[in-house]
PyMOL commands that place a pseudoatom at each C-alpha (Angstrom):
pseudoatom trace, name=CA, resn=MET, resi=1, chain=A, elem=C, hetatm=0, pos=[280.009, 110.445, 226.370]
pseudoatom trace, name=CA, resn=ALA, resi=2, chain=A, elem=C, hetatm=0, pos=[282.534, 112.012, 229.418]
pseudoatom trace, name=CA, resn=LYS, resi=3, chain=A, elem=C, hetatm=0, pos=[282.915, 110.225, 232.463]
pseudoatom trace, name=CA, resn=ARG, resi=4, chain=A, elem=C, hetatm=0, pos=[281.907, 111.783, 235.857]
pseudoatom trace, name=CA, resn=ASN, resi=5, chain=A, elem=C, hetatm=0, pos=[284.467, 112.395, 238.096]
pseudoatom trace, name=CA, resn=THR, resi=6, chain=A, elem=C, hetatm=0, pos=[283.622, 110.852, 241.515]
pseudoatom trace, name=CA, resn=TRP, resi=7, chain=A, elem=C, hetatm=0, pos=[286.023, 110.918, 244.393]
pseudoatom trace, name=CA, resn=GLN, resi=8, chain=A, elem=C, hetatm=0, pos=[287.389, 106.946, 243.952]
pseudoatom trace, name=CA, resn=ARG, resi=9, chain=A, elem=C, hetatm=0, pos=[289.070, 107.888, 240.751]
pseudoatom trace, name=CA, resn=ASP, resi=10, chain=A, elem=C, hetatm=0, pos=[290.225, 111.612, 241.777]
pseudoatom trace, name=CA, resn=ARG, resi=11, chain=A, elem=C, hetatm=0, pos=[292.014, 109.199, 244.943]
pseudoatom trace, name=CA, resn=VAL, resi=12, chain=A, elem=C, hetatm=0, pos=[293.076, 106.172, 241.800]
pseudoatom trace, name=CA, resn=ARG, resi=13, chain=A, elem=C, hetatm=0, pos=[294.817, 109.037, 240.249]
pseudoatom trace, name=CA, resn=ASP, resi=14, chain=A, elem=C, hetatm=0, pos=[296.212, 110.686, 243.413]
pseudoatom trace, name=CA, resn=ALA, resi=15, chain=A, elem=C, hetatm=0, pos=[297.763, 107.998, 244.817]
pseudoatom trace, name=CA, resn=LEU, resi=16, chain=A, elem=C, hetatm=0, pos=[298.717, 106.584, 241.064]
pseudoatom trace, name=CA, resn=GLY, resi=17, chain=A, elem=C, hetatm=0, pos=[300.444, 110.330, 240.793]
pseudoatom trace, name=CA, resn=GLY, resi=18, chain=A, elem=C, hetatm=0, pos=[302.498, 109.903, 243.833]
pseudoatom trace, name=CA, resn=ALA, resi=19, chain=A, elem=C, hetatm=0, pos=[303.685, 106.147, 242.683]
pseudoatom trace, name=CA, resn=ARG, resi=20, chain=A, elem=C, hetatm=0, pos=[307.410, 105.766, 241.034]
pseudoatom trace, name=CA, resn=GLY, resi=21, chain=A, elem=C, hetatm=0, pos=[307.461, 103.718, 237.576]
pseudoatom trace, name=CA, resn=PHE, resi=22, chain=A, elem=C, hetatm=0, pos=[304.707, 102.134, 236.065]
pseudoatom trace, name=CA, resn=VAL, resi=23, chain=A, elem=C, hetatm=0, pos=[302.580, 99.919, 238.254]
pseudoatom trace, name=CA, resn=SER, resi=24, chain=A, elem=C, hetatm=0, pos=[299.959, 97.712, 238.747]
pseudoatom trace, name=CA, resn=ALA, resi=25, chain=A, elem=C, hetatm=0, pos=[295.939, 97.575, 239.705]
pseudoatom trace, name=CA, resn=GLN, resi=26, chain=A, elem=C, hetatm=0, pos=[296.721, 95.462, 242.087]
pseudoatom trace, name=CA, resn=SER, resi=27, chain=A, elem=C, hetatm=0, pos=[299.776, 97.307, 243.359]
pseudoatom trace, name=CA, resn=LEU, resi=28, chain=A, elem=C, hetatm=0, pos=[298.255, 100.349, 243.624]
pseudoatom trace, name=CA, resn=HIS, resi=29, chain=A, elem=C, hetatm=0, pos=[294.600, 98.528, 244.861]
pseudoatom trace, name=CA, resn=ALA, resi=30, chain=A, elem=C, hetatm=0, pos=[297.066, 97.317, 247.825]
pseudoatom trace, name=CA, resn=THR, resi=31, chain=A, elem=C, hetatm=0, pos=[298.279, 101.076, 248.536]
pseudoatom trace, name=CA, resn=LEU, resi=32, chain=A, elem=C, hetatm=0, pos=[294.638, 102.084, 248.698]
pseudoatom trace, name=CA, resn=ARG, resi=33, chain=A, elem=C, hetatm=0, pos=[293.612, 99.386, 250.416]
pseudoatom trace, name=CA, resn=ASP, resi=34, chain=A, elem=C, hetatm=0, pos=[296.851, 100.108, 253.619]
pseudoatom trace, name=CA, resn=GLU, resi=35, chain=A, elem=C, hetatm=0, pos=[295.140, 103.565, 253.331]
pseudoatom trace, name=CA, resn=GLY, resi=36, chain=A, elem=C, hetatm=0, pos=[291.549, 102.427, 254.747]
pseudoatom trace, name=CA, resn=THR, resi=37, chain=A, elem=C, hetatm=0, pos=[290.041, 104.399, 251.173]
pseudoatom trace, name=CA, resn=GLY, resi=38, chain=A, elem=C, hetatm=0, pos=[287.812, 100.737, 250.660]
pseudoatom trace, name=CA, resn=ILE, resi=39, chain=A, elem=C, hetatm=0, pos=[288.243, 101.817, 247.058]
pseudoatom trace, name=CA, resn=GLY, resi=40, chain=A, elem=C, hetatm=0, pos=[287.655, 97.603, 245.877]
pseudoatom trace, name=CA, resn=LEU, resi=41, chain=A, elem=C, hetatm=0, pos=[290.400, 96.026, 242.773]
pseudoatom trace, name=CA, resn=ALA, resi=42, chain=A, elem=C, hetatm=0, pos=[287.453, 96.408, 240.130]
pseudoatom trace, name=CA, resn=THR, resi=43, chain=A, elem=C, hetatm=0, pos=[287.027, 100.331, 240.658]
pseudoatom trace, name=CA, resn=VAL, resi=44, chain=A, elem=C, hetatm=0, pos=[290.726, 101.141, 240.602]
pseudoatom trace, name=CA, resn=TYR, resi=45, chain=A, elem=C, hetatm=0, pos=[291.051, 98.974, 237.193]
pseudoatom trace, name=CA, resn=ARG, resi=46, chain=A, elem=C, hetatm=0, pos=[288.238, 100.996, 235.431]
pseudoatom trace, name=CA, resn=ALA, resi=47, chain=A, elem=C, hetatm=0, pos=[289.677, 103.725, 236.518]
pseudoatom trace, name=CA, resn=LEU, resi=48, chain=A, elem=C, hetatm=0, pos=[293.355, 103.298, 235.477]
pseudoatom trace, name=CA, resn=ALA, resi=49, chain=A, elem=C, hetatm=0, pos=[291.559, 102.234, 232.428]
pseudoatom trace, name=CA, resn=ASP, resi=50, chain=A, elem=C, hetatm=0, pos=[289.072, 105.404, 231.817]
pseudoatom trace, name=CA, resn=LEU, resi=51, chain=A, elem=C, hetatm=0, pos=[292.540, 107.420, 232.954]
pseudoatom trace, name=CA, resn=ALA, resi=52, chain=A, elem=C, hetatm=0, pos=[294.595, 105.637, 229.977]
pseudoatom trace, name=CA, resn=ALA, resi=53, chain=A, elem=C, hetatm=0, pos=[291.996, 106.319, 227.634]
pseudoatom trace, name=CA, resn=GLY, resi=54, chain=A, elem=C, hetatm=0, pos=[291.791, 110.024, 228.656]
pseudoatom trace, name=CA, resn=GLY, resi=55, chain=A, elem=C, hetatm=0, pos=[295.589, 110.856, 228.479]
pseudoatom trace, name=CA, resn=GLU, resi=56, chain=A, elem=C, hetatm=0, pos=[296.154, 111.299, 231.590]
pseudoatom trace, name=CA, resn=ALA, resi=57, chain=A, elem=C, hetatm=0, pos=[297.575, 107.870, 232.452]
pseudoatom trace, name=CA, resn=ASP, resi=58, chain=A, elem=C, hetatm=0, pos=[301.235, 105.821, 230.105]
pseudoatom trace, name=CA, resn=ASN, resi=59, chain=A, elem=C, hetatm=0, pos=[299.341, 101.780, 229.881]
pseudoatom trace, name=CA, resn=LEU, resi=60, chain=A, elem=C, hetatm=0, pos=[301.906, 98.528, 229.066]
pseudoatom trace, name=CA, resn=GLN, resi=61, chain=A, elem=C, hetatm=0, pos=[302.578, 95.672, 228.997]
pseudoatom trace, name=CA, resn=SER, resi=62, chain=A, elem=C, hetatm=0, pos=[305.392, 94.063, 230.689]
pseudoatom trace, name=CA, resn=PRO, resi=63, chain=A, elem=C, hetatm=0, pos=[308.284, 91.450, 229.679]
pseudoatom trace, name=CA, resn=ASP, resi=64, chain=A, elem=C, hetatm=0, pos=[306.018, 88.832, 231.542]
pseudoatom trace, name=CA, resn=GLY, resi=65, chain=A, elem=C, hetatm=0, pos=[302.315, 90.462, 230.131]
pseudoatom trace, name=CA, resn=GLU, resi=66, chain=A, elem=C, hetatm=0, pos=[300.545, 92.142, 233.108]
pseudoatom trace, name=CA, resn=SER, resi=67, chain=A, elem=C, hetatm=0, pos=[299.418, 95.435, 232.378]
pseudoatom trace, name=CA, resn=LEU, resi=68, chain=A, elem=C, hetatm=0, pos=[300.948, 99.123, 234.544]
pseudoatom trace, name=CA, resn=TYR, resi=69, chain=A, elem=C, hetatm=0, pos=[300.825, 102.353, 234.595]
pseudoatom trace, name=CA, resn=ARG, resi=70, chain=A, elem=C, hetatm=0, pos=[301.788, 105.767, 234.837]
pseudoatom trace, name=CA, resn=ALA, resi=71, chain=A, elem=C, hetatm=0, pos=[301.188, 108.782, 235.718]
pseudoatom trace, name=CA, resn=CYS, resi=72, chain=A, elem=C, hetatm=0, pos=[301.202, 110.813, 232.275]
pseudoatom trace, name=CA, resn=VAL, resi=73, chain=A, elem=C, hetatm=0, pos=[304.010, 112.995, 231.910]
pseudoatom trace, name=CA, resn=SER, resi=74, chain=A, elem=C, hetatm=0, pos=[304.000, 113.987, 228.226]
pseudoatom trace, name=CA, resn=ALA, resi=75, chain=A, elem=C, hetatm=0, pos=[300.675, 114.445, 226.290]
pseudoatom trace, name=CA, resn=GLY, resi=76, chain=A, elem=C, hetatm=0, pos=[300.346, 112.745, 223.372]
pseudoatom trace, name=CA, resn=HIS, resi=77, chain=A, elem=C, hetatm=0, pos=[302.018, 109.900, 221.839]
pseudoatom trace, name=CA, resn=HIS, resi=78, chain=A, elem=C, hetatm=0, pos=[305.081, 109.019, 223.121]
pseudoatom trace, name=CA, resn=HIS, resi=79, chain=A, elem=C, hetatm=0, pos=[307.699, 105.664, 224.157]
pseudoatom trace, name=CA, resn=HIS, resi=80, chain=A, elem=C, hetatm=0, pos=[309.379, 104.434, 226.919]
pseudoatom trace, name=CA, resn=LEU, resi=81, chain=A, elem=C, hetatm=0, pos=[312.588, 103.134, 228.866]
pseudoatom trace, name=CA, resn=ILE, resi=82, chain=A, elem=C, hetatm=0, pos=[312.203, 101.233, 231.541]
pseudoatom trace, name=CA, resn=CYS, resi=83, chain=A, elem=C, hetatm=0, pos=[313.982, 99.667, 234.493]
pseudoatom trace, name=CA, resn=ARG, resi=84, chain=A, elem=C, hetatm=0, pos=[313.369, 95.601, 234.741]
pseudoatom trace, name=CA, resn=SER, resi=85, chain=A, elem=C, hetatm=0, pos=[314.549, 96.358, 237.970]
pseudoatom trace, name=CA, resn=CYS, resi=86, chain=A, elem=C, hetatm=0, pos=[314.191, 99.158, 239.788]
pseudoatom trace, name=CA, resn=GLY, resi=87, chain=A, elem=C, hetatm=0, pos=[311.139, 101.063, 237.458]
pseudoatom trace, name=CA, resn=LEU, resi=88, chain=A, elem=C, hetatm=0, pos=[312.579, 103.166, 236.145]
pseudoatom trace, name=CA, resn=THR, resi=89, chain=A, elem=C, hetatm=0, pos=[310.776, 105.239, 233.697]
pseudoatom trace, name=CA, resn=VAL, resi=90, chain=A, elem=C, hetatm=0, pos=[312.522, 107.165, 231.152]
pseudoatom trace, name=CA, resn=GLU, resi=91, chain=A, elem=C, hetatm=0, pos=[309.808, 109.227, 228.179]
pseudoatom trace, name=CA, resn=ILE, resi=92, chain=A, elem=C, hetatm=0, pos=[311.838, 109.413, 225.070]
pseudoatom trace, name=CA, resn=GLU, resi=93, chain=A, elem=C, hetatm=0, pos=[311.374, 110.300, 221.098]
pseudoatom trace, name=CA, resn=ALA, resi=94, chain=A, elem=C, hetatm=0, pos=[311.974, 107.948, 218.569]
pseudoatom trace, name=CA, resn=THR, resi=95, chain=A, elem=C, hetatm=0, pos=[311.682, 109.241, 215.231]
pseudoatom trace, name=CA, resn=ASP, resi=96, chain=A, elem=C, hetatm=0, pos=[312.980, 106.497, 213.341]
pseudoatom trace, name=CA, resn=VAL, resi=97, chain=A, elem=C, hetatm=0, pos=[310.380, 103.963, 215.063]
pseudoatom trace, name=CA, resn=GLU, resi=98, chain=A, elem=C, hetatm=0, pos=[308.092, 106.387, 214.193]
pseudoatom trace, name=CA, resn=GLN, resi=99, chain=A, elem=C, hetatm=0, pos=[309.867, 106.193, 209.974]
pseudoatom trace, name=CA, resn=TRP, resi=100, chain=A, elem=C, hetatm=0, pos=[309.544, 102.982, 209.731]
pseudoatom trace, name=CA, resn=ALA, resi=101, chain=A, elem=C, hetatm=0, pos=[305.862, 101.649, 211.348]
pseudoatom trace, name=CA, resn=GLN, resi=102, chain=A, elem=C, hetatm=0, pos=[304.569, 103.892, 208.301]
pseudoatom trace, name=CA, resn=ARG, resi=103, chain=A, elem=C, hetatm=0, pos=[306.512, 103.049, 206.062]
pseudoatom trace, name=CA, resn=THR, resi=104, chain=A, elem=C, hetatm=0, pos=[306.271, 99.161, 207.244]
pseudoatom trace, name=CA, resn=ALA, resi=105, chain=A, elem=C, hetatm=0, pos=[301.867, 99.950, 208.044]
pseudoatom trace, name=CA, resn=ALA, resi=106, chain=A, elem=C, hetatm=0, pos=[302.144, 101.576, 203.950]
pseudoatom trace, name=CA, resn=ALA, resi=107, chain=A, elem=C, hetatm=0, pos=[304.815, 98.755, 202.249]
pseudoatom trace, name=CA, resn=ASN, resi=108, chain=A, elem=C, hetatm=0, pos=[302.058, 96.302, 203.425]
pseudoatom trace, name=CA, resn=GLY, resi=109, chain=A, elem=C, hetatm=0, pos=[298.672, 98.272, 202.025]
pseudoatom trace, name=CA, resn=PHE, resi=110, chain=A, elem=C, hetatm=0, pos=[297.402, 99.230, 206.024]
pseudoatom trace, name=CA, resn=THR, resi=111, chain=A, elem=C, hetatm=0, pos=[296.703, 103.118, 206.964]
pseudoatom trace, name=CA, resn=GLU, resi=112, chain=A, elem=C, hetatm=0, pos=[296.426, 104.643, 210.205]
pseudoatom trace, name=CA, resn=ALA, resi=113, chain=A, elem=C, hetatm=0, pos=[298.395, 102.742, 211.724]
pseudoatom trace, name=CA, resn=GLU, resi=114, chain=A, elem=C, hetatm=0, pos=[298.910, 102.628, 215.696]
pseudoatom trace, name=CA, resn=HIS, resi=115, chain=A, elem=C, hetatm=0, pos=[301.846, 101.319, 217.287]
pseudoatom trace, name=CA, resn=VAL, resi=116, chain=A, elem=C, hetatm=0, pos=[303.463, 100.484, 221.538]
pseudoatom trace, name=CA, resn=VAL, resi=117, chain=A, elem=C, hetatm=0, pos=[307.144, 101.013, 221.588]
pseudoatom trace, name=CA, resn=ASP, resi=118, chain=A, elem=C, hetatm=0, pos=[308.560, 100.104, 225.720]
pseudoatom trace, name=CA, resn=ILE, resi=119, chain=A, elem=C, hetatm=0, pos=[311.757, 99.090, 225.653]
pseudoatom trace, name=CA, resn=PHE, resi=120, chain=A, elem=C, hetatm=0, pos=[312.770, 97.437, 228.929]
pseudoatom trace, name=CA, resn=GLY, resi=121, chain=A, elem=C, hetatm=0, pos=[316.302, 97.447, 230.581]
pseudoatom trace, name=CA, resn=LEU, resi=122, chain=A, elem=C, hetatm=0, pos=[318.120, 97.391, 233.157]
pseudoatom trace, name=CA, resn=CYS, resi=123, chain=A, elem=C, hetatm=0, pos=[319.189, 101.567, 234.280]
pseudoatom trace, name=CA, resn=THR, resi=124, chain=A, elem=C, hetatm=0, pos=[322.430, 102.697, 234.465]
pseudoatom trace, name=CA, resn=ALA, resi=125, chain=A, elem=C, hetatm=0, pos=[322.194, 102.550, 239.059]
pseudoatom trace, name=CA, resn=CYS, resi=126, chain=A, elem=C, hetatm=0, pos=[320.964, 98.483, 238.394]
pseudoatom trace, name=CA, resn=ALA, resi=127, chain=A, elem=C, hetatm=0, pos=[323.871, 97.641, 235.694]
pseudoatom trace, name=CA, resn=THR, resi=128, chain=A, elem=C, hetatm=0, pos=[326.403, 99.295, 237.807]
pseudoatom trace, name=CA, resn=ALA, resi=129, chain=A, elem=C, hetatm=0, pos=[324.790, 97.467, 241.390]
pseudoatom trace, name=CA, resn=ARG, resi=130, chain=A, elem=C, hetatm=0, pos=[324.570, 94.589, 239.387]
pseudoatom trace, name=CA, resn=THR, resi=131, chain=A, elem=C, hetatm=0, pos=[327.553, 94.198, 238.362]
pseudoatom trace, name=CA, resn=ASP, resi=132, chain=A, elem=C, hetatm=0, pos=[329.502, 95.267, 241.172]
pseudoatom trace, name=CA, resn=GLU, resi=133, chain=A, elem=C, hetatm=0, pos=[327.240, 92.761, 242.672]
pseudoatom trace, name=CA, resn=ARG, resi=134, chain=A, elem=C, hetatm=0, pos=[328.243, 89.325, 241.032]
pseudoatom trace, name=CA, resn=GLY, resi=135, chain=A, elem=C, hetatm=0, pos=[332.422, 90.827, 241.358]
pseudoatom trace, name=CA, resn=SER, resi=136, chain=A, elem=C, hetatm=0, pos=[331.956, 90.593, 244.936]
pseudoatom trace, name=CA, resn=LEU, resi=137, chain=A, elem=C, hetatm=0, pos=[330.597, 86.562, 244.703]
for i in range(1, 137): cmd.bond("trace and resi %d" % i, "trace and resi %d" % (i + 1))
show_as sticks, trace
zoom trace
């Protein structure tokens, strides 16, 4: 059954598209609340889950285990490099990971294997800033 589009879902989609990098539902809700939309946190969670399920949003777990969302740039399966400091996100191809996942699943008798791979680190700008900060201490 297709989800009907509501103004709330449209507004969540728009806010997600305007966010820089991945954001939490709470952060997106705070933005919408500050704009006076009246959209509740539960509605934001439902809209984000629906957008992710429909391929309109990327969803990942932060290193702390929090669900984060971003308006989807690429259709289909893909992976990310994510800066732990500023949230910069780069979509990457990971052919080696795809092949490894299929081989590993097959070697253990699994079929229809799926996986999620996101790599967290520091982007060049944040790494440079951190090095500069340490040098000036």
